[in-house]
TILUMRO-732427 format. One record per residue (C-alpha): residue in three letters; x, y, z. Coordinates in steps of 0.5 Angstrom, whole numbers, padded with zeros to 4 digits, always signed. Example, Ala and Ser with C-alpha at 12.3 -4.5 7.8 and 13.67 -1.06 7.14 Angstrom:
2
Ala+0025-0009+0016Ser+0027-0002+0014
end
This chain:
386
Met+0090+0140+0231Arg+0094+0141+0238Val+0093+0148+0242Asp+0100+0150+0243Cys+0099+0158+0242Leu+0092+0162+0242Ser+0092+0167+0236Gly+0087+0172+0233Lys+0083+0167+0231Phe+0081+0163+0238Pro+0080+0155+0237Arg+0072+0154+0236Ile+0068+0149+0241Gly+0063+0145+0240Ile+0058+0142+0246Val+0052+0138+0244Gly+0048+0138+0250Gly+0047+0146+0253Gly+0045+0144+0261Gln+0048+0147+0267Leu+0054+0143+0266Gly+0055+0146+0258Lys+0054+0152+0261Met+0060+0151+0266Leu+0064+0149+0261Cys+0062+0155+0256Leu+0064+0160+0263Glu+0072+0156+0263Ala+0072+0157+0256Lys+0070+0164+0256Lys+0076+0165+0261Ile+0081+0162+0256Gly+0078+0166+0250Leu+0075+0160+0246His+0068+0161+0242Val+0062+0156+0244Thr+0057+0154+0240Val+0052+0149+0243Leu+0047+0145+0241Asp+0040+0144+0245Pro+0033+0143+0244Thr+0030+0148+0249Glu+0031+0155+0247Lys+0034+0160+0252Cys+0038+0153+0255Pro+0042+0155+0261Ala+0049+0155+0256Ser+0045+0160+0252Ser+0047+0166+0257Val+0054+0165+0255Ser+0056+0161+0250Asp+0057+0165+0243Glu+0051+0162+0239Gln+0046+0156+0241Ile+0043+0151+0235Ile+0037+0149+0237Ala+0035+0143+0236Asp+0034+0136+0238Phe+0041+0132+0241Lys+0040+0127+0236Asp+0039+0132+0230Glu+0044+0130+0224Thr+0043+0136+0220Ala+0043+0140+0227Ile+0050+0137+0229Arg+0054+0138+0222Glu+0052+0145+0223Leu+0055+0144+0229Ala+0061+0141+0227Ser+0062+0147+0220Lys+0063+0152+0227Ser+0067+0148+0231Asp+0074+0145+0231Phe+0073+0141+0237Ile+0066+0137+0239Thr+0065+0135+0245Phe+0058+0133+0249Glu+0055+0134+0257Ile+0049+0129+0255Glu+0049+0121+0253Leu+0044+0123+0248Ala+0048+0126+0244Asn+0048+0121+0236Ser+0054+0117+0237Lys+0053+0115+0230Val+0053+0122+0226Leu+0059+0123+0232Lys+0063+0117+0228Glu+0062+0119+0221Leu+0065+0126+0223Glu+0070+0125+0226Glu+0072+0119+0220Lys+0072+0125+0216Gly+0076+0129+0220Cys+0073+0132+0226Ile+0076+0132+0233Val+0071+0129+0238Asn+0073+0128+0245Pro+0071+0124+0248Lys+0071+0118+0243Pro+0064+0117+0239Glu+0066+0109+0241Thr+0066+0110+0248Leu+0059+0115+0247Tyr+0056+0108+0245Ile+0058+0103+0249Ile+0056+0108+0254Gln+0050+0110+0252Ser+0047+0102+0252Lys+0048+0100+0259Leu+0048+0093+0257Arg+0054+0094+0253Gln+0057+0098+0258Lys+0056+0093+0263Asn+0059+0087+0259Phe+0065+0092+0256Leu+0067+0093+0263Lys+0066+0085+0264Glu+0071+0084+0258Asn+0076+0088+0262Asn+0076+0085+0268Leu+0074+0092+0272Pro+0069+0089+0278Val+0062+0090+0276Pro+0056+0087+0280Glu+0054+0079+0277Phe+0048+0081+0271Val+0044+0077+0267Glu+0041+0080+0260Val+0034+0079+0260Lys+0030+0078+0254Thr+0024+0074+0255Leu+0020+0073+0262Gln+0023+0066+0263Asp+0029+0070+0263Leu+0028+0075+0268Lys+0024+0069+0272Asn+0032+0065+0271Gly+0036+0071+0273Leu+0031+0073+0280Glu+0032+0065+0282Lys+0040+0066+0281Phe+0040+0072+0285Gly+0037+0070+0291Asn+0029+0073+0290His+0033+0080+0290Ala+0035+0085+0285Met+0035+0090+0280Leu+0033+0090+0273Lys+0035+0095+0269Leu+0033+0098+0263Ser+0039+0100+0259Gln+0037+0106+0254Asp+0036+0114+0255Ser+0036+0111+0263Tyr+0038+0116+0268Asp+0037+0118+0275Gly+0034+0112+0276Arg+0030+0112+0271Gly+0028+0105+0268Asn+0030+0101+0274Phe+0026+0096+0279Glu+0027+0093+0285Leu+0025+0087+0285Asn+0024+0081+0290Ala+0020+0074+0291Glu+0013+0078+0291Thr+0014+0083+0285Asn+0010+0081+0280Leu+0014+0079+0274Glu+0009+0078+0269Glu+0006+0085+0270Leu+0012+0088+0270Phe+0014+0084+0263Lys+0008+0086+0260Lys+0010+0093+0260Ile+0017+0095+0258Glu+0018+0088+0254Gly+0021+0090+0248Asn+0027+0094+0251Glu+0034+0093+0252Met+0035+0090+0259Phe+0038+0086+0265Leu+0038+0084+0271Glu+0044+0086+0275Asp+0045+0082+0283Trp+0043+0087+0288Val+0048+0090+0292Asp+0049+0091+0299Phe+0052+0097+0299Glu+0056+0101+0305Lys+0057+0108+0301Glu+0056+0110+0294Leu+0061+0113+0291Ser+0065+0118+0285Val+0072+0119+0283Met+0072+0124+0277Val+0079+0122+0272Ala+0081+0126+0266Arg+0085+0125+0261Asn+0089+0128+0255Asp+0090+0124+0248Ser+0098+0126+0251Gly+0095+0120+0255Glu+0097+0124+0261Ile+0091+0122+0267Ala+0089+0126+0273Ala+0083+0123+0279Tyr+0080+0127+0283Pro+0079+0125+0290Val+0074+0120+0293Ser+0066+0123+0293Glu+0062+0121+0298Asn+0055+0121+0295Ile+0048+0121+0298His+0042+0119+0293Lys+0035+0121+0295Glu+0029+0116+0290Ser+0035+0116+0286Ile+0037+0123+0285Leu+0044+0126+0288Asp+0042+0129+0294Val+0049+0131+0297Ser+0056+0130+0296Ile+0063+0130+0301Ile+0069+0131+0299Pro+0073+0128+0301Ala+0069+0120+0303Arg+0068+0119+0309Val+0072+0111+0307Ser+0078+0108+0309Glu+0084+0110+0305Gln+0085+0102+0303Ser+0078+0104+0298Lys+0080+0110+0296Glu+0086+0107+0293Ser+0081+0102+0290Ala+0076+0106+0288Arg+0082+0112+0285Gln+0086+0105+0281Ile+0079+0102+0278Ser+0078+0109+0276Glu+0084+0110+0273Lys+0083+0103+0269Val+0076+0105+0267Met+0080+0110+0263Asn+0086+0106+0259Cys+0080+0101+0256Leu+0077+0107+0254Lys+0077+0111+0248Gly+0078+0118+0248Ser+0080+0126+0252Gly+0076+0128+0258Val+0074+0128+0264Phe+0069+0122+0266Gly+0065+0121+0272Ile+0065+0113+0275Glu+0060+0111+0280Leu+0062+0106+0284Phe+0059+0102+0290Leu+0063+0100+0296Thr+0060+0094+0299Arg+0060+0091+0306Gln+0065+0087+0306Gly+0070+0093+0303Lys+0069+0091+0296Val+0069+0098+0290Leu+0065+0096+0284Ile+0063+0100+0278Asn+0056+0101+0278Glu+0056+0107+0272Ile+0060+0111+0267Ala+0059+0118+0265Pro+0063+0120+0259Arg+0063+0128+0262Val+0063+0133+0267His+0058+0131+0273Asn+0054+0132+0279Ser+0058+0129+0284Gly+0064+0134+0281His+0061+0141+0283Tyr+0066+0141+0288Thr+0072+0142+0285Ile+0070+0149+0282Glu+0071+0152+0289Ala+0075+0146+0292Cys+0080+0144+0288Lys+0086+0148+0285Thr+0082+0146+0278Ser+0075+0144+0276Gln+0073+0139+0273Phe+0070+0144+0267Glu+0077+0147+0266Gln+0080+0139+0267His+0075+0138+0261Leu+0078+0143+0256Arg+0085+0142+0258Ala+0083+0135+0256Ile+0080+0136+0250Leu+0084+0140+0247Asp+0091+0136+0249Leu+0093+0141+0254Pro+0097+0140+0260Leu+0091+0137+0265Gly+0091+0140+0272Ser+0093+0140+0279Thr+0086+0135+0283Glu+0089+0137+0289Leu+0083+0139+0294Leu+0084+0145+0298Gln+0079+0144+0303Asn+0074+0140+0305Val+0067+0140+0302Val+0060+0139+0302Met+0056+0140+0296Val+0048+0140+0296Asn+0044+0139+0290Ile+0038+0145+0289Leu+0032+0140+0287Gly+0025+0142+0283Asn+0019+0142+0288Glu+0012+0137+0286Lys+0010+0143+0280Thr+0012+0144+0273Gly+0012+0152+0271Ser+0016+0158+0275Phe+0019+0157+0281Arg+0021+0162+0287Leu+0027+0160+0291Glu+0027+0163+0298Gly+0032+0163+0303Leu+0038+0165+0299Lys+0039+0171+0303Glu+0040+0166+0310Val+0045+0161+0305Leu+0050+0167+0303Lys+0051+0169+0311Ile+0054+0162+0311Glu+0061+0162+0311Gly+0064+0158+0306Ala+0058+0157+0302Asn+0058+0157+0295Leu+0052+0159+0291His+0050+0157+0283Ile+0043+0158+0279Tyr+0043+0154+0273Gly+0038+0159+0270Lys+0033+0155+0267His+0026+0158+0267Glu+0022+0151+0269Ser+0021+0148+0275Lys+0019+0141+0274Pro+0020+0134+0280Lys+0027+0133+0282Arg+0029+0137+0276Lys+0037+0140+0277Met+0036+0147+0279Gly+0042+0150+0282His+0048+0147+0287Val+0050+0150+0294Thr+0058+0148+0296Ile+0060+0149+0302Leu+0067+0149+0304Asp+0071+0149+0312Asn+0077+0146+0314Asp+0073+0142+0318Leu+0068+0137+0315Glu+0063+0136+0321Asn+0062+0144+0320Ala+0061+0143+0314Leu+0056+0138+0313Lys+0052+0143+0319Lys+0053+0148+0315Ala+0050+0143+0309Phe+0044+0141+0313Lys+0043+0149+0315Val+0042+0150+0307Lys+0038+0144+0307Glu+0033+0147+0312Val+0033+0154+0310Leu+0033+0154+0301Val+0026+0152+0299Met+0023+0151+0292Arg+0016+0154+0291Gly+0012+0154+0285Glu+0008+0160+0283
end
């Protein structure tokens, strides 16, 4: 099915996941009259405020996903927890799913993902699978007693990652996580963490966004700086690698390619997100086409939009405080007084530690000024529990 024109019967989009990414996809979809159904286990999830319908069920619920398919012409997802097996069965019966379920399946396991990238001659840190305690000991010795142990499944935002060194009690750690699929990765002494949002449609058109420089705190994205403060050679390498990834994986949509820039100037792939991504939020105000509009263009096989950066931009995440429950966000007036600041609140009803509650993008012709304004935002915007 191609969308060459719109009639009284608008295409129906089904989204597995109704968080902030789903909400921002819905906002773009409604601009062109698309009907949107989201599937999310949380009643009154962020996307429910702008979608046409919400199916309240787990992301992996087979019955719910089939119901979503019955109400959709196109299915996509904003979270990797979607049920790739059921999506594959639906696709085989004629349902249009993008990105492809086999791509989702590959990426749902970090070990499968690493093996796939390695098999396609894409640059990744050296790694070894760990099945036994001895595998772990041998791997740590191989990597010079400094490595990162990663659990493969349902691990994101640093969850399931363990930095190991010669002092680590491997026996105690392995006893806690034994039975999980896992691998040991050589420690990467990186200079910067980067990412590239890149899109492809079914016609084979590929469009990459500017390279983002990302700063994490406790494995959660804190600040993104665009354009990245790296050499043009590093930017070009990051773009080329990201486009090659898109040529290897199947399906249309926007993907987030997370990268390391080593101190030796080499670009390595850290992880891939087969969806719109936190580090691409800057595109809403700072690019001609946002990543959310681009994702819809891609899955509908419409021409991809321009990824041109209109102005320097810094994005700051608004994260939940140490308490779980109701919250109060202070400093909004001060933020909105800052020239070039754009406030996004996701509409989550409960704060949790490190939970992404919103973000602010700051645009300025001068990147250093944008950074100064970003630090001001972080200073005045305070999340408090009630």
